[in-house]
LOLUMDREN-619539 format. One record per residue: residue in three letters; x, y, z of N, C-alpha, C in turn. Coordinates in steps of 0.05 Angstrom, whole numbers, padded with zeros to 5 digits, always signed. Example, Ala and Ser with C-alpha at 12.3 -4.5 7.8 and 13.67 -1.06 7.14 Angstrom:
BEGIN
ala+00264-00114+00156+00246-00090+00156+00264-00066+00156ser+00257-00045+00142+00273-00021+00143+00258+00001+00157
This chain:
BEGIN
met+00054-00287+00331+00069-00294+00307+00098-00288+00311leu+00115-00308+00305+00144-00305+00307+00156-00313+00280val+00172-00294+00269+00185-00300+00243+00215-00302+00248val+00226-00325+00240+00255-00330+00244+00268-00333+00217ala+00287-00315+00211+00301-00316+00186+00313-00343+00180asp+00311-00352+00155+00322-00377+00146+00309-00402+00159met+00288-00398+00175+00275-00421+00187+00245-00422+00180gly+00230-00402+00189+00202-00403+00184+00186-00385+00201ile+00160-00390+00202+00141-00374+00217+00126-00391+00237gln+00125-00383+00262+00110-00397+00282+00085-00381+00289leu+00062-00393+00286+00037-00380+00292+00026-00393+00318thr+00022-00377+00339+00012-00387+00364-00014-00374+00372val-00033-00390+00380-00059-00379+00389-00062-00388+00419ser-00068-00368+00436-00073-00373+00464-00103-00371+00468tyr-00115-00391+00481-00143-00391+00485-00150-00382+00514arg-00174-00373+00518-00182-00361+00543-00178-00379+00568phe-00182-00404+00565-00181-00422+00589-00154-00437+00590gly-00133-00426+00578-00107-00437+00581-00097-00454+00558gly-00114-00460+00539-00106-00476+00516-00086-00461+00498leu-00070-00476+00484-00049-00464+00467-00047-00480+00442ser-00046-00467+00419-00043-00480+00393-00020-00468+00378cys-00001-00484+00369+00022-00474+00354+00023-00487+00326arg+00032-00472+00307+00036-00482+00280+00061-00470+00269phe+00078-00486+00257+00103-00477+00245+00101-00480+00215ile+00108-00459+00200+00109-00460+00171+00138-00457+00163asp+00149-00476+00149+00176-00475+00140+00180-00453+00119ile+00202-00439+00121+00207-00416+00104+00206-00423+00074ala+00214-00448+00068+00215-00457+00040+00186-00461+00029asp+00167-00463+00047+00139-00467+00038+00123-00441+00036val+00135-00419+00045+00121-00393+00043+00125-00382+00015gln+00104-00382+00000+00105-00372-00027+00101-00342-00029asp+00084-00331-00011+00078-00303-00012+00065-00294+00015val+00068-00269+00021+00055-00256+00044+00042-00231+00034phe+00017-00227+00043+00004-00203+00033-00017-00193+00054val-00024-00167+00051-00046-00155+00066-00070-00154+00048his-00092-00164+00058-00116-00164+00042-00138-00151+00057glu-00159-00144+00044-00182-00132+00058-00207-00148+00053ala-00224-00148+00074-00250-00161+00072-00271-00143+00083ile-00294-00144+00071-00316-00127+00080-00336-00145+00095ala-00341-00139+00120-00359-00155+00137-00375-00136+00154gln-00401-00139+00154-00419-00123+00170-00414-00093+00166gln-00411-00085+00141-00407-00057+00133-00382-00045+00144arg-00362-00062+00151-00335-00053+00159-00314-00066+00142thr-00293-00051+00137-00271-00062+00122-00250-00071+00143arg-00242-00097+00140-00222-00108+00158-00198-00116+00141tyr-00175-00111+00152-00150-00118+00138-00138-00142+00152tyr-00126-00160+00137-00113-00183+00150-00088-00190+00135leu-00070-00203+00150-00044-00213+00139-00048-00242+00133ala-00041-00250+00109-00044-00278+00101-00019-00288+00087phe-00016-00315+00088+00007-00328+00075-00004-00348+00054val+00010-00349+00032+00005-00370+00012+00026-00390+00018val+00017-00414+00025+00035-00436+00034+00034-00459+00014arg+00057-00468+00005+00059-00490-00014+00045-00515-00002gly+00027-00527-00018+00013-00551-00009-00013-00546+00006glu-00020-00521+00011-00044-00514+00025-00066-00505+00005asp-00090-00513+00009-00112-00505-00008-00123-00477+00000lys-00119-00469+00025-00130-00444+00035-00107-00426+00044leu-00113-00401+00046-00094-00382+00057-00091-00387+00087val-00067-00382+00097-00062-00384+00126-00062-00356+00137leu-00080-00350+00156-00081-00324+00168-00062-00321+00191ala-00049-00298+00193-00030-00294+00215-00044-00290+00242phe-00066-00274+00241-00080-00268+00266-00109-00276+00263gln-00115-00300+00272-00142-00311+00268-00163-00299+00286his-00155-00292+00311-00175-00282+00330-00169-00254+00339phe-00154-00239+00323-00145-00212+00330-00143-00196+00305thr-00153-00172+00305-00152-00155+00282-00135-00130+00288pro-00109-00130+00281-00092-00107+00285-00101-00083+00268arg-00093-00059+00277-00098-00035+00260-00082-00037+00235leu-00090-00024+00214-00077-00025+00188-00048-00016+00190asp-00043+00006+00204-00015+00015+00207+00003-00006+00219asp-00007-00020+00239+00009-00041+00252+00012-00065+00233leu-00009-00071+00219-00008-00094+00201+00012-00089+00178leu+00013-00065+00167+00032-00059+00146+00061-00060+00156cys+00065-00052+00181+00092-00055+00193+00100-00084+00196val+00082-00101+00205+00087-00129+00208+00091-00142+00180tyr+00076-00133+00161+00078-00143+00133+00106-00138+00122arg+00115-00113+00125+00142-00106+00115+00164-00122+00128gly+00162-00124+00155+00182-00140+00169+00182-00169+00163thr+00158-00180+00159+00155-00209+00152+00167-00214+00124arg+00161-00197+00105+00171-00201+00078+00202-00199+00078glu+00212-00180+00092+00241-00176+00093+00255-00199+00107thr+00244-00209+00129+00256-00231+00144+00254-00257+00128cys+00232-00261+00113+00229-00285+00097+00245-00284+00071gly+00257-00261+00065+00273-00258+00040+00257-00256+00015leu+00232-00247+00018+00215-00243-00005+00221-00215-00017val+00218-00213-00043+00223-00187-00056+00204-00166-00045met+00215-00144-00036+00198-00123-00024+00186-00106-00046asp+00160-00104-00046+00147-00086-00065+00140-00060-00051thr+00129-00042-00065+00122-00016-00054+00096-00019-00038val+00096-00012-00013+00073-00013+00004+00064+00015+00009pro+00039+00022+00001+00030+00049+00006+00026+00055+00036his+00026+00080+00043+00020+00088+00070-00010+00084+00073lys-00020+00082+00098-00047+00077+00104-00066+00097+00089asp-00059+00123+00088-00076+00143+00075-00078+00137+00045glu-00056+00129+00033-00056+00122+00004-00072+00097+00000trp-00071+00078+00018-00085+00053+00016-00115+00058+00015ala-00125+00076+00033-00153+00082+00035-00164+00096+00010asn-00147+00111-00004-00155+00126-00027-00153+00111-00053ser-00142+00086-00052-00138+00071-00077-00162+00054-00083
């Protein structure tokens, strides 16, 4: 994931046998960025998602990779700041788990 101020977000996926997939989301189309949680196989997984204008579904930042929550919150803060979205209060990982 590459976030460029005043331009947008480039999402790149590298596949095992050399394939590469890139997607660019224009900054004007990014309506929101958030960290969400999902429960799968008795585990809680956190993911970074984008609400994109004109899309029916959320766009996931890391489709085939699950970063740790601490790392994801750091990426979340940086992405919101770079995209010029209003920064809200993001709890620390320990506070997140207790809420």
